[in-house]
C-alpha positions in Angstrom: 130.6 62.6 126.4 128.1 64.3 124.0 129.1 66.7 121.2 127.0 69.8 121.1 125.8 70.7 117.7 126.5 74.3 116.6 123.4 76.5 117.1 122.1 77.8 113.9 119.4 80.4 113.9 116.5 80.8 111.5 118.2 84.0 110.3 121.6 82.5 109.6 121.2 82.5 105.8 119.9 86.1 105.9 122.9 87.2 108.0 125.4 85.6 105.6 123.9 87.3 102.6 123.4 90.6 104.5 126.8 90.8 106.3 129.2 89.1 103.9 127.9 88.6 100.4 126.4 92.0 99.9 129.3 93.9 101.3 131.7 91.9 99.1 129.7 92.5 96.0 128.9 96.2 96.7 132.3 97.1 98.1 132.9 100.8 98.9 129.5 101.7 97.4 127.6 99.5 99.8 125.8 102.2 101.8 124.7 104.2 98.8 123.5 101.2 96.9 121.7 99.7 99.9 119.9 103.1 100.4 118.6 103.1 96.9 117.8 99.4 97.1 115.6 100.2 100.1 113.8 102.8 98.2 113.3 100.4 95.3 112.0 97.7 97.7 109.5 100.2 99.1 108.1 100.8 95.6 107.7 97.0 95.3 106.0 96.6 98.7 104.0 99.9 99.2 102.4 100.6 102.5 99.2 102.5 103.0 100.5 104.1 106.2 103.7 104.1 108.2 101.8 102.2 110.9 102.3 99.2 108.7 106.1 99.5 108.7 106.6 97.7 112.0 104.8 94.6 110.6 106.7 94.7 107.4 110.0 95.0 109.3 109.1 92.0 111.5 108.1 89.8 108.6 111.2 90.8 106.5 113.5 89.9 109.4 114.7 93.5 109.8 113.9 93.6 113.5 111.4 95.3 115.7 110.5 98.8 114.6 109.0 101.3 117.0 107.9 104.9 116.2 109.7 107.1 118.6 108.3 110.5 117.6 106.5 112.2 114.7 106.4 115.8 113.9 105.7 118.0 110.9 109.1 117.7 109.2 110.7 114.9 111.2 109.8 111.3 112.1 112.0 109.1 114.2 111.9 105.3 114.5 113.9 103.0 116.7 114.9 99.7 115.2 115.8 96.7 117.4 117.6 94.5 114.8 118.8 91.0 115.4 122.4 92.2 115.0 123.9 95.7 115.2 127.6 95.1 114.9 129.3 95.5 111.5 126.0 96.0 109.6 124.9 98.8 107.4 121.3 100.0 107.9 120.9 102.0 104.8 118.5 99.5 103.3 116.0 100.0 106.1 116.5 103.8 106.0 115.9 104.0 102.3 112.8 101.8 102.7 111.3 104.1 105.3 112.2 107.3 103.4 110.5 106.1 100.2 107.4 104.9 102.1 107.0 108.3 103.8 107.6 110.1 100.6 104.9 108.1 98.8 102.4 108.3 101.6 102.8 112.1 102.3 103.8 113.3 98.8 106.8 115.4 100.1 110.5 114.8 99.5 111.8 112.7 102.3 115.3 111.5 103.2 116.5 109.2 106.0 119.5 109.2 108.3 120.4 106.3 110.6 122.4 106.3 113.8 123.7 103.0 115.1 123.9 102.9 118.9 125.8 99.6 119.5 125.7 99.8 123.3 122.0 100.0 123.3 121.8 97.5 120.4 119.4 99.8 118.5 119.4 101.9 115.4 117.7 105.3 115.3 116.3 106.2 111.9 115.3 109.8 111.3 113.1 110.8 108.4 113.5 114.4 107.3 110.6 115.7 105.2 110.8 118.9 103.2 107.1 120.0 103.4 107.9 122.7 100.8 109.1 120.3 98.2 106.3 118.2 96.6 107.4 114.8 95.2 
């Protein structure tokens, strides 16, 4: 009889930090702090266009990012993360909001909607084209 070794993914360490360590450290402020951390991360890794966001998300291990629609004041992305359950996606939302704000020059905020049955996250960027950044 052979003993099967537990399967460990390449993302195991990332998942431990993301799902357990950060939530323990940040506590009830997790979502707010992760949003601002995402904005800070965007300033450290600036993109020249939002077309580059999908490549960054893949390389960072955030998941597959697809542009769903883009309009004058609203842009929607669909994120296919490795895991949807019990995870906050404010980091990704803040990152995209800051990138769009820097690229377009208008105040931008992001809102995320987790759709666990579909195993996706919809991130909507709202831009106030009247408010220069």
